[in-house]
MIKEBA-715008 format. One record per atom (N, C-alpha, C): residue in three letters; x, y, z. Coordinates in steps of 0.05 Angstrom, whole numbers, plus 5000, padded with zeros to 4 digits. Atoms other than C-alpha are relative to their C-alpha. Layout:
ALAXYZ ...
This chain:
UNK498250195013 UNK631731014469 UNK498449744995 UNK501350265006 UNK629630354437 UNK501349785015 UNK499050234985 UNK631029654461 UNK503049964995 UNK497150045006 UNK637829614425 UNK501650215014 UNK498549794986 UNK639930284455 UNK500249935030 UNK499950074972 UNK638230024524 UNK502049785005 UNK498050214997 UNK642429404513 UNK502850114998 UNK497349885003 UNK648329824488 UNK500750175024 UNK499549824977 UNK647530304546 UNK501149855024 UNK499050154977 UNK649029744595 UNK503049964998 UNK497150035003 UNK656029674565 UNK501450274994 UNK498849745006 UNK657230384538 UNK497850214998 UNK502149794999 UNK652430934559 UNK500550224979 UNK499449785019 UNK656031454514 UNK499349924972 UNK500750095026 UNK655131024452 UNK497050004996 UNK502950005002 UNK647730934466 UNK498950294998 UNK500949725002 UNK646931684476 UNK500550124972 UNK499449905027 UNK650331834409 UNK498049894980 UNK501950125018 UNK645631354374 UNK497350155002 UNK502649864996 UNK639531704404 UNK500150284989 UNK499749725011 UNK642232394387 UNK500050004970 UNK499950025029 UNK643632184315 UNK497249974989 UNK502850045010 UNK636431944306 UNK498450255004 UNK501449754995 UNK633932594336 UNK500650204979 UNK499249815021 UNK637833004286 UNK498849934973 UNK501250095025 UNK635432584227 UNK497050054999 UNK502949954999 UNK628332664250 UNK499350294995 UNK500549715004 UNK629033424248 UNK500250084970 UNK499549945029 UNK631233414174 UNK498549794983 UNK501650195015 UNK625533054140 UNK500749994971 UNK499349995028 UNK628033284072 UNK502249804993 UNK497850195005 UNK634032824080 UNK499149714998 UNK501150275001 UNK629532214084 UNK498149974977 UNK501950045023 UNK626531994017 UNK497649835009 UNK502550144993 UNK619431744020 UNK498749904974 UNK501450115023 UNK614531393974 UNK499050224982 UNK501249775016 UNK611432063952 UNK502150204991 UNK498049815007 UNK617832463949 UNK502749865001 UNK497550145002 UNK624132123924 UNK502250204995 UNK497849815001 UNK629932583940 UNK502449884985 UNK497650095015 UNK635932543893 UNK502450175008 UNK497649854992 UNK642232773928 UNK502149984979 UNK497850005020 UNK648232963885 UNK502350145013 UNK497649894987 UNK654833063921 UNK502549994984 UNK497750005017 UNK659333033861 UNK501250284998 UNK498749745003 UNK664333583848 UNK498950154976 UNK500849855023 UNK663034143800 UNK501249904974 UNK498650115024 UNK668133853751 UNK498749744991 UNK501250265007 UNK664833163755 UNK497350054986 UNK502649955013 UNK658033463737 UNK500450114972 UNK499649895027 UNK660633873678 UNK501249804981 UNK498850205017 UNK664733293652 UNK497949814988 UNK502150195009 UNK658532863646 UNK497950144982 UNK502349875014 UNK653633383619 UNK500850254985 UNK499249745012 UNK657633983594 UNK499550024970 UNK500349995029 UNK657833813520 UNK497149984992 UNK502850035008 UNK650533593517 UNK498450255006 UNK501549764993 UNK647834193554 UNK500650234980 UNK499349795020 UNK651634653507 UNK498749954974 UNK501350065025 UNK648934293447 UNK497050045001 UNK502949964997 UNK641734303474 UNK499450305000 UNK500549714999 UNK642335053488 UNK500250124972 UNK499849895027 UNK644635193417 UNK497649914983 UNK502350095015 UNK639034773389 UNK497550165007 UNK502349834992 UNK633835163429 UNK500350284989 UNK499649745011 UNK636935813407 UNK499350014970 UNK500450005029 UNK636535613334 UNK497149944992 UNK502650105008 UNK629635303334 UNK497650095016 UNK502349924983 UNK625335633387 UNK500250305005 UNK499949714997 UNK623636373388 UNK500150095029 UNK499949924971 UNK622636383464 UNK502849995010 UNK497250024992 UNK629736143476 UNK501750234988 UNK498649775013 UNK632336663426 UNK499350265014 UNK500849754986 UNK628237203462 UNK501450035027 UNK498749994975 UNK631237023529 UNK503050074997 UNK497249955005 UNK638337003501 UNK500550294991 UNK499749725009 UNK637437663464 UNK499650205022 UNK500549824977 UNK634537993526 UNK502450015019 UNK497750014983 UNK640437763567 UNK502350174989 UNK497949855012 UNK645438053518 UNK499450305000 UNK500849725000 UNK641538703512 UNK500250135028 UNK500049894973 UNK640838793588 UNK502750015013 UNK497450024986 UNK647838593608 UNK502250154986 UNK497949875016 UNK652138863551 UNK499050264987 UNK501249775013 UNK647539333514 UNK500950034972 UNK499349965029 UNK647939603443 UNK502850104995 UNK497349875004 UNK654539973454 UNK502149865016 UNK498050144984 UNK658139463498 UNK500450125027 UNK499349894974 UNK661039583567 UNK501450264997 UNK498749745001 UNK662740313577 UNK502550015018 UNK497549994985 UNK669940423599 UNK500950305002 UNK499049724996 UNK672041103629 UNK502749995014 UNK497350014987 UNK679641153643 UNK500150215023 UNK499849824977 UNK681241463711 UNK502850005011 UNK497349984989 UNK688841543717 UNK500350255017 UNK499749774981 UNK690942003774 UNK503050065005 UNK497349934992 UNK697142373797 UNK500449925028 UNK499350094973 UNK700642263863 UNK498450135021 UNK501749864980 UNK695942753897 UNK497149914998 UNK502750115002 UNK689842363875 UNK498250164980 UNK501549855020 UNK687642853820 UNK499949864974 UNK500450135025 UNK684942603755 UNK501750134978 UNK498449895022 UNK689842683696 UNK498249994975 UNK502049995022 UNK684642903645 UNK501349974972 UNK498750025026 UNK689542983588 UNK500849714993 UNK499350285004 UNK692142273596 UNK497549834995 UNK502550155003 UNK685042003604 UNK498850044972 UNK501149945027 UNK682842353540 UNK501749864978 UNK498250135019 UNK688942083503 UNK499449704999 UNK500650294999 UNK687341373526 UNK497349954986 UNK502650035012 UNK680041453506 UNK500150024969 UNK499749965029 UNK681941703436 UNK501349764987 UNK498750235011 UNK686641123425 UNK498149755001 UNK501850234997 UNK681440623450 UNK497850024978 UNK502049985021 UNK676240903401 UNK501049914974 UNK498850105025 UNK681040773344 UNK500349705000 UNK499650294998 UNK682540073369 UNK497449854998 UNK502650145000 UNK675139903377 UNK498849964972 UNK501050045027 UNK674139953302 UNK500849734989 UNK499150265010 UNK678239333288 UNK501549855024 UNK498750114975 UNK679438993356 UNK500849704998 UNK499650295001 UNK679438263334 UNK501349924973 UNK498250085021 UNK683537863285 UNK498649984972 UNK501350035025 UNK678237773231 UNK499250274987 UNK500949745009 UNK676538523225 UNK497150014993 UNK502850015007 UNK669238323220 UNK498250145020 UNK501749904979 UNK666738623285 UNK501450245014 UNK499149794982 UNK667439273323 UNK500149885028 UNK499850114973 UNK668839193397 UNK497249975013 UNK502750054989 UNK661539313418 UNK498749754988 UNK501150245013 UNK659338783367 UNK501449755010 UNK498550234990 UNK664838313391 UNK499149945029 UNK500950054972 UNK662638403464 UNK497349875000 UNK502650125001 UNK655538223445 UNK500249704991 UNK499650275007 UNK657937593410 UNK501249835023 UNK498750134978 UNK662337413469 UNK497949955022 UNK502150044980 UNK656437523517 UNK498049794992 UNK501850215010 UNK651937093474 UNK501149725005 UNK498750254995 UNK656936523477 UNK500249945030 UNK499750024971 UNK658036653551 UNK497449905013 UNK502550094989 UNK650636563567 UNK499249734989 UNK501050245012 UNK648936023517 UNK501749765006 UNK498250234996 UNK655135583523 UNK501149995028 UNK498949994973 UNK657035793593 UNK502950095002 UNK497249935000 UNK664035983571 UNK500950064971 UNK498649975026 UNK668636193514 UNK502950065006 UNK497249944997 UNK675936343502 UNK500850254984 UNK498949775015 UNK679536983482 UNK503049995002 UNK497150015000 UNK686736953461 UNK501250284993 UNK498649755005 UNK691337563465 UNK502049974977 UNK498150005023 UNK694937693399 UNK501550275001 UNK498649754994 UNK700338203414 UNK502650024983 UNK497449945013 UNK706338533380 UNK499849994970 UNK499849995029 UNK708538623309 UNK501049744989 UNK499350255012 UNK708938013265 UNK499149994971 UNK500950025029 UNK708737853190 UNK497449854997 UNK502450175002 UNK703037373204 UNK497450155008 UNK502449874990 UNK698237893234 UNK500250304994 UNK500349715003 UNK696038593214 UNK497750095019 UNK502049924979 UNK692538903274 UNK498050204989 UNK502049825011 UNK689239443233 UNK499650265015 UNK500249764984 UNK690039973287 UNK502850095009 UNK497449904991 UNK695540393317 UNK501249835023 UNK499150164978 UNK695939933377 UNK500449714990 UNK499450285010 UNK699339253361 UNK498849795019 UNK501450194983 UNK694038843398 UNK497349934988 UNK502650105010 UNK688138423375 UNK499149775018 UNK501250224985 UNK683437913406 UNK499149794980 UNK501150235016 UNK681937223377 UNK497849875016 UNK502350124986 UNK675036973397 UNK499849704992 UNK499950295004 UNK674936213406 UNK497649885014 UNK502350134988 UNK668835783418 UNK500949795020 UNK499350194978 UNK668635323479 UNK500449724989 UNK499750275012 UNK668434713432 UNK502949924997 UNK497150055005 UNK675934783421 UNK501549935026 UNK498850084975 UNK677234653495 UNK498749735008 UNK501250274998 UNK676133893501 UNK499249935029 UNK500950104974 UNK672033623559 UNK501349745008 UNK499050264994 UNK675232943553 UNK503049995003 UNK497050004997 UNK682533163561 UNK500650035030 UNK499350004972 UNK684632973632 UNK502649865004 UNK497550124993 UNK691432833661 UNK500750095028 UNK499549924973 UNK692232833736 UNK502950055006 UNK497149964995 UNK699832783733 UNK500850294991 UNK499449735010 UNK700033443693 UNK498150215011 UNK501949814989 UNK694333763731 UNK497950104979 UNK501849925021 UNK689833783669 UNK497249885006 UNK502750084996 UNK682333763680 UNK498350124979 UNK501849915022 UNK677633803620 UNK501450224983 UNK498549825018 UNK683034153579 UNK501350235014 UNK498949784985 UNK684934653634 UNK502249905018 UNK497850074983 UNK691734583665 UNK500250195024 UNK500149834976 UNK691834833737 UNK502249925020 UNK498050064980 UNK696834883794 UNK498649885025 UNK501150134976 UNK695934593864 UNK497850175013 UNK502149834988 UNK691635193884 UNK497550024983 UNK502349995017 UNK686935103826 UNK500050234980 UNK499849775018 UNK689335713787 UNK500949904972 UNK499350095027 UNK689535593711 UNK502850104993 UNK497349935010 UNK696635583683 UNK500349974970 UNK500050045029 UNK695135363612 UNK497449884990 UNK502450125013 UNK689635153564 UNK500949834977 UNK499350185022 UNK690134563517 UNK497650004981 UNK502249965018 UNK685834733457 UNK500549864973 UNK499750125026 UNK684434393391 UNK501050214980 UNK499149825021 UNK687834683330 UNK497850064979 UNK502349965017 UNK681334603290 UNK497549955016 UNK502650044987 UNK674034613309 UNK499149714997 UNK500850295002 UNK671733903326 UNK497449964986 UNK502550035014 UNK664934043295 UNK500150074971 UNK499749945029 UNK667734233227 UNK499949744984 UNK500450245017 UNK665833753172 UNK502649914987 UNK497550075015 UNK672933773144 UNK501949855018 UNK498250134982 UNK676033443205 UNK498649785015 UNK501050224984 UNK675232793242 UNK500950055029 UNK499449954972 UNK674932853318 UNK502449845009 UNK497850174991 UNK679832273327 UNK502750104991 UNK497549915011 UNK685132623285 UNK500850285010 UNK499549724991 UNK684733303321 UNK502450005019 UNK497749974983 UNK691033543355 UNK499650255017 UNK500349784982 UNK691534023414 UNK502750155002 UNK497649844994 UNK696434583430 UNK499750125027 UNK500049884973 UNK698434863497 UNK500450304998 UNK499849715000 UNK697035603507 UNK500250095029 UNK499649914972 UNK699735933571 UNK497650175008 UNK502349854989 UNK694336243615 UNK500350304997 UNK499649715003 UNK697436933609 UNK499350104972 UNK500849935028 UNK695736913534 UNK497149954995 UNK502850085005 UNK688536703544 UNK498250105022 UNK502249944981 UNK682136943577 UNK497949784998 UNK502050225000 UNK676936433597 UNK497550105015 UNK502549924987 UNK670336783613 UNK498149775004 UNK501850234995 UNK665636283646 UNK498150065022 UNK502049984979 UNK659436223688 UNK500149755017 UNK499750234982 UNK660535773748 UNK498350045024 UNK501549994975 UNK656635603810 UNK501349845022 UNK498650164981 UNK661735173846 UNK502850105003 UNK497249924996 UNK668535313876 UNK501949844983 UNK497950135015 UNK674535153832 UNK498949834977 UNK501250135023 UNK670034943774 UNK501550074975 UNK498349955023 UNK674334863712 UNK498550114976 UNK501549925023 UNK668834963660 UNK497450135007 UNK502549864995 UNK662735393654 UNK497649844991 UNK502550145006 UNK655435183648 UNK498050204989 UNK502049835013 UNK649935483604 UNK497950105020 UNK502149904983 UNK644835933638 UNK497349864994 UNK502450145007 UNK639535513603 UNK499849725014 UNK500050274989 UNK641434883642 UNK497649955018 UNK502150054981 UNK636234963697 UNK497250034988 UNK502749965011 UNK630435153650 UNK499749864973 UNK500250145026 UNK631834703590 UNK497549834998 UNK502350185001 UNK626434203608 UNK497450164998 UNK502449845001 UNK621234743619 UNK499750134972 UNK500149895027 UNK623035073553 UNK499049804980 UNK501050215019 UNK622034413516 UNK497149945005 UNK502850054994 UNK615434303552 UNK498250224988 UNK501549785011 UNK612934993532 UNK499949984969 UNK499950035029 UNK615234873460 UNK498149784991 UNK501750235008 UNK611734193457 UNK497050075003 UNK502949934995 UNK605234473487 UNK499050194979 UNK500849815021 UNK605135053438 UNK499749864974 UNK500150155026 UNK606434583380 UNK497449844999 UNK502550164999 UNK600634143402 UNK497650184995 UNK502349815004 UNK595934743406 UNK499950104972 UNK500049905028 UNK598134993338 UNK499049784981 UNK501050215017 UNK596934313307 UNK497049965003 UNK502950034995 UNK590134263340 UNK498550234986 UNK501349775013 UNK588334963314 UNK500049974970 UNK499950045029 UNK590534783244 UNK498049794991 UNK501950215006 UNK586334153245 UNK497250115002 UNK502749894997 UNK580334543271 UNK499350194977 UNK500549825022 UNK581135063216 UNK499649854974 UNK500350155024 UNK581634523163 UNK497449854998 UNK502550155000 UNK575234163184 UNK497750194994 UNK502149815009 UNK569234473149 UNK497349925011 UNK502750074992 UNK562734103157 UNK499549704993 UNK500750275006 UNK559233433153 UNK496949994995 UNK502850035005 UNK552433183129 UNK498849795018 UNK501350194982 UNK548032863181 UNK497349924989 UNK502550115011 UNK542432413157 UNK498149915023 UNK502050054979 UNK536032263194 UNK500249735013 UNK500250274989 UNK535731503203 UNK502049824985 UNK498250195015 UNK540130903184 UNK498949934973 UNK501150075026 UNK535230763128 UNK500750204978 UNK499349795020 UNK537031423095 UNK502749954988 UNK497350075011 UNK544231173087 UNK499749784979 UNK500350225019 UNK541930543052 UNK498650094974 UNK501549915024 UNK537330923004 UNK501650204984 UNK498549795014 UNK542831412984 UNK501049894973 UNK499150075027 UNK544431402909 UNK502950084995 UNK497249925005 UNK551331732916 UNK501949795010 UNK498050194992 UNK557831372928 UNK501250075028 UNK499149934974 UNK558631682997 UNK501950235001 UNK498149785002 UNK563332232974 UNK498750254987 UNK501349765010 UNK559132862966 UNK501550255008 UNK498549764995 UNK562933512960 UNK498350254995 UNK501449745003 UNK560234222969 UNK502150224998 UNK498349775001 UNK563734852948 UNK499150205021 UNK500849824978 UNK563835313008 UNK501250274995 UNK499149735002 UNK564336063002 UNK498050185016 UNK501849834985 UNK561236663038 UNK497250014987 UNK502749995010 UNK553636643032 UNK499049754986 UNK500750255014 UNK553335923007 UNK497349895011 UNK502650124993 UNK546335603007 UNK500049714991 UNK500150285007 UNK545834843010 UNK497249944990 UNK502750055011 UNK540034692963 UNK499749724988 UNK500250275011 UNK541533972946 UNK500249795022 UNK500050204978 UNK540833633014 UNK497649824996 UNK502150195002 UNK536733003016 UNK498050025022 UNK502049994978 UNK530632883059 UNK501249915026 UNK499050074973 UNK532332883133 UNK502950075005 UNK497249944997 UNK539433133121 UNK500450295011 UNK499249744990 UNK542633713158 UNK503150034998 UNK497149955001 UNK549534043155 UNK501050075028 UNK498949944973 UNK553634033219 UNK502950074998 UNK497149934998 UNK560434293240 UNK501149895026 UNK498650114977 UNK565634033289 UNK501350235016 UNK498949794983 UNK567334493347 UNK502349875016 UNK497650124986 UNK574534323370 UNK500950165024 UNK499249834978 UNK575034893421 UNK503050064999 UNK497149935004 UNK581835073392 UNK500150264984 UNK498050044979 UNK585835463404 UNK498850035028 UNK501150024973 UNK584735333478 UNK500250285014 UNK500049754984 UNK582935923523 UNK502149985022 UNK498050034979 UNK587935633573 UNK502850034990 UNK497349995011 UNK593835693526 UNK501650245011 UNK498549774992 UNK595836403543 UNK500650015029 UNK499249994972 UNK595236383619 UNK501949785008 UNK498150214994 UNK598735713622 UNK502850074990 UNK497449935011 UNK604335943576 UNK501250235016 UNK498949784985 UNK605136593615 UNK501149915027 UNK499050114975 UNK605836203680 UNK502649854997 UNK497650155005 UNK611035753650 UNK502450194993 UNK497949815008 UNK614936333619 UNK500950155025 UNK499349864976 UNK614736703685 UNK501949845018 UNK498250174984 UNK617836113721 UNK502749964987 UNK497450045014 UNK623036003667 UNK501850245003 UNK498249774999 UNK625636713666 UNK500850075029 UNK499349954972 UNK625636733743 UNK502749875007 UNK497550134995 UNK631536253741 UNK502450164989 UNK497949835011 UNK635536753700 UNK500350265015 UNK500249754984 UNK633337383738 UNK500950254985 UNK499149775014 UNK637037843690 UNK498150084978 UNK502149925019 UNK631037843644 UNK497349995015 UNK502649994987 UNK623938013664 UNK497949874983 UNK502250125015 UNK617437683645 UNK498850194980 UNK501249815019 UNK614738313613 UNK501850044976 UNK498249965022 UNK621038393572 UNK500149774980 UNK500050245018 UNK620737683544 UNK497349954988 UNK502750065010 UNK613237593538 UNK498750244986 UNK501049765012 UNK612238313514 UNK497250075010 UNK502649934988 UNK606438423562 UNK500550215021 UNK499649774982 UNK606439103595 UNK497450105010 UNK502649934991 UNK599639103627 UNK499850055030 UNK500149954972 UNK601639223699 UNK499950295008 UNK500049724991 UNK601239843742 UNK502850115000 UNK497449875000 UNK606940343746 UNK501749885022 UNK498550114977 UNK609040073815 UNK501049724994 UNK499250275006 UNK609039353791 UNK502149994978 UNK498050005022 UNK612839513727 UNK502750105011 UNK497549904989 UNK618039913766 UNK501349795018 UNK498950214983 UNK618839363818 UNK501349784984 UNK498950215017 UNK619938853763 UNK502650104987 UNK497749895013 UNK624839323729 UNK502450035019 UNK497849974980 UNK628839463793 UNK501249735006 UNK499050274994 UNK629438723810 UNK501749894977 UNK498450095023 UNK631738563739 UNK502650154997 UNK497649835003 UNK636639143739 UNK502249925019 UNK497950094981 UNK640138893802 UNK501549754989 UNK498750235012 UNK641438223768 UNK501650084975 UNK498649905023 UNK643338583704 UNK502750125008 UNK497649874992 UNK648439003740 UNK502149815011 UNK498150204989 UNK651538413777 UNK501349844977 UNK498950155023 UNK652338033711 UNK501750194982 UNK498349815014 UNK655038663677 UNK502750035013 UNK497549984986 UNK660238733731 UNK501749754997 UNK498550255004 UNK662037993724 UNK501149994972 UNK499150005028 UNK662538053648 UNK502350194997 UNK497949805002 UNK666738683654 UNK502649905013 UNK497750094986 UNK671438353704 UNK501449774985 UNK498950235015 UNK672337733659 UNK500950074972 UNK499549945028 UNK672538073591 UNK500950294996 UNK499549725008 UNK672238833584 UNK502450125013 UNK497849874986 UNK677139053637 UNK502749864994 UNK497450135008 UNK682538513623 UNK500950084972 UNK499349925027 UNK682238683549 UNK500950294999 UNK499249724999 UNK682639423564 UNK502850035011 UNK497349984988 UNK688739323609 UNK502149904981 UNK498050115019 UNK692238903556 UNK500450204977 UNK499849805022 UNK690639423502 UNK501750245009 UNK498649774990 UNK693239993546 UNK503049945004 UNK497250084996 UNK699639613564 UNK501549994973 UNK498850005027 UNK701039503489 UNK500350284989 UNK499949725009 UNK699540233475 UNK502550145012 UNK497749874987 UNK704840443526 UNK502649884990 UNK497650135010 UNK709939923503 UNK500750084971 UNK499549925028 UNK709140133430 UNK500450294996 UNK499549715002 UNK710040863446 UNK497750174992 UNK502349855008 UNK703041073428 UNK499150195022 UNK500749834977 UNK702141373498 UNK502550065016 UNK497849914983 UNK707341773536 UNK498950065028 UNK501049974973 UNK706241723610 UNK501350245013 UNK498949774986 UNK707142373649 UNK501449925026 UNK498550064976 UNK711942403707 UNK498350005026 UNK501649974976 UNK706642603757 UNK498049775003 UNK501950224999 UNK702641963742 UNK500649815023 UNK499850214980 UNK701441493800 UNK499549734985 UNK500250245017 UNK702940833765 UNK498049805011 UNK501950184989 UNK698340463813 UNK497250064989 UNK502749935010 UNK692440833781 UNK499850004969 UNK500050005030 UNK694340743707 UNK497749854989 UNK502150175011 UNK689240193696 UNK497350045014 UNK502649954987 UNK683740493740 UNK497950084979 UNK502249945018 UNK677140523703 UNK497450005015 UNK502750044991 UNK669840603714 UNK498549854978 UNK501350175020 UNK666440033677 UNK497049985006 UNK502949994996 UNK658840073667 UNK498649854977 UNK501750135020 UNK653739653632 UNK497650184993 UNK502449845007 UNK646939883606 UNK498750125024 UNK501349874978 UNK643240373650 UNK497149895002 UNK502750084997 UNK636440223679 UNK498150194986 UNK501749825016 UNK631240493631 UNK497950135018 UNK502049864986 UNK626040993655 UNK497249914992 UNK502950055006 UNK618640813661 UNK498550264997 UNK501249735002 UNK616541533674 UNK502350205001 UNK497749825001 UNK622042013651 UNK499750255018 UNK500449754984 UNK618942623686 UNK500549955029 UNK499650074972 UNK618742283754 UNK502949945006 UNK497350084996 UNK625641993746 UNK501950245000 UNK498349765002 UNK628742653725 UNK499750185025 UNK500449844976 UNK625643033783 UNK501349875025 UNK498750144977 UNK628242493832 UNK503050054999 UNK497149945002 UNK635342603805 UNK500650285009 UNK499649724993 UNK634743353812 UNK499950045030 UNK500349974971 UNK632343303884 UNK502449885015 UNK497750134987 UNK637942823902 UNK502550174997 UNK497749835003 UNK643143293873 UNK499850255017 UNK500449764983 UNK640243903908 UNK500449945029 UNK499750084972 UNK640043523974 UNK502849915007 UNK497350094995 UNK647243313966 UNK500349715004 UNK499950294997 UNK645642583964 UNK501649864978 UNK498350105022 UNK649242493898 UNK500950234983 UNK498949795016 UNK653442893850 UNK498849984972 UNK500850005027 UNK651843093779 UNK501449794984 UNK498450215014 UNK657442623756 UNK498749735004 UNK501350254995 UNK653942043790 UNK497449974983 UNK502550015015 UNK647342213756 UNK500649954970 UNK499350035028 UNK650742263688 UNK500949714995 UNK499050275003 UNK654241593698 UNK497749805001 UNK502350184997 UNK647741263720 UNK498449994974 UNK501549995025 UNK644641483654 UNK501749914977 UNK498450125021 UNK650441173616 UNK501850214986 UNK498349805013 UNK654141823600 UNK502750035013 UNK497349954990 UNK661342053609 UNK500050295010 UNK500249724990 UNK661542673655 UNK501950194986 UNK498149825013 UNK667742963622 UNK499050074972 UNK501049955027 UNK664742883552 UNK497550185001 UNK502449844997 UNK658043183575 UNK500850295006 UNK499149734993 UNK661643783606 UNK501350144976 UNK498749885023 UNK665843893544 UNK497950084979 UNK502149935020 UNK659643873499 UNK498450245009 UNK501549764990 UNK655844363544 UNK501650254997 UNK498349765002 UNK661744833545 UNK500250094971 UNK499949935028 UNK662444813469 UNK497350124990 UNK502749905008 UNK654944903459 UNK499450285010 UNK500649744989 UNK654345493505 UNK501950224989 UNK498249815013 UNK660445823475 UNK498950084972 UNK501149945026 UNK657345773406 UNK497450165002 UNK502549864996 UNK650646013433 UNK500650295007 UNK499349724993 UNK653946633464 UNK500950154975 UNK499049875024 UNK657346783398 UNK497750084982 UNK502349945017 UNK650546773363 UNK497850165015 UNK502049844985 UNK646947153419 UNK497649855009 UNK502250174992 UNK642546563439 UNK500049965031 UNK500350044971 UNK639946503511 UNK498049775005 UNK501750234994 UNK636945853538 UNK499050025029 UNK501149994973 UNK632745733600 UNK501849895021 UNK498250124981 UNK638445353632 UNK502350195007 UNK497849814994 UNK643145963630 UNK499450165024 UNK500449834976 UNK644146363695 UNK498850274993 UNK500949735008 UNK642747013657 UNK497250004988 UNK502750025011 UNK636046763633 UNK498050135019 UNK501949854983 UNK630447223659 UNK497549835002 UNK502350184997 UNK625246743687 UNK497450155004 UNK502449854997 UNK620347303699 UNK498650054973 UNK501149965026 UNK619347373624 UNK498949734990 UNK501150255009 UNK614546843597 UNK501349914974 UNK498850105025 UNK617146383543 UNK498350084976 UNK501449935025 UNK615446583472 UNK498849764988 UNK501450225014 UNK610446153435 UNK499850084971 UNK500049945028 UNK611446143360 UNK497749854987 UNK502250125013 UNK605346013318 UNK500250054970 UNK500149975029 UNK604245923243 UNK497850204994 UNK501949795006 UNK600946573221 UNK500150064970 UNK500049975029 UNK601646473147 UNK502450164991 UNK497849835010 UNK605747013112 UNK500850225019 UNK499449784981 UNK605747483172 UNK502649935014 UNK497550044986 UNK612647573204 UNK499750095030 
């Protein structure tokens, strides 16, 4: 204890002990003490306070990087490809009866109706559902959030375009104002919430605030109940009302990489534009020159300078551009930037596949884990809620007749899957799946689902194919009646001989 502690201990030993203990704790956490060399910047504001201050700007910066920098576009495109894929989130209906058995007929009926609905799922009729999911995912990653409004039922103002009277309206996050707050009504940044923090309504602009036809000051909002709206968002704090772009943590690094590349490109252009100079022997040679100081030479392959003066030589400027350090430095910066996203890999963004099989697979596995977690999050916020709403409207409109043996608790059960992990070595991967199935570690259905297939559809296709093959007298090596003792026939081109 110090002198002051000793004085305090004479009057209150417990107080002196608490002071000494507090200093001991602070000494153990050096990171909490800013120093001259390391100035720590604590930030204990709430998630809503942070997004209120920076949300609009971060969203605008992310869009600018997407529009004007190929690296940002590559990261964003890779995120959409890895999390949603080219065909969107796969949905396999799994309704069951009261004994827990799958109702295949009902599942097939739901799948057929959903295929029809996926052709025109949204109000503009411009996008199929896989294309709409990709747009939603792009806004989800870039802006951190978006809005989807349920448009249900028959109305003169809407033509759904499918047998199911249900469509989705995709709304950009700009229409949900950051500056609309009312504590008395529980409104934070345009989101109205109850005492538990659950959204009860959204106050959205009637027009886009960035449209040139409208003034921001004249925009009006409308209240949309939460049951009519989906709000997919990426958050990192509890009870955070608004989402934040995935680019937020790497924006500065992306701008640094862009500026550095631009500097190197400018330097390389200058180096390519500089041709040569004439060096004279002594200062007196400059005074004796009869020209006006502007001597031009036409340069082409094989040029011979035959009009140089006495003591003159032709020299060139070596700018050492482009720098040999450009690629390794850029690769290091790109590697650090994509590590903050995790759902994209360095090889996938930089298009450098020069590692070993083990290194490539390790990178792929780590990226796939992040991909799968984001696919599950996207499915829970977008794909599954939209599917449930579509199915409910299909039942209400009479497009689906529910069987009596259906367990109503399983009507909305689905298996939602994102893109599968690609194979590096198909032969090794296929053998690993076969061994796992033979050992009983997984079923054939699991293997099919892991590869992005639908087990029922695969089984139906195999059954139809083998039936047609039997009718034509064809036997394949996968058939049980195939005689493996007979070597496979090898057909060769022997001209006109049969």
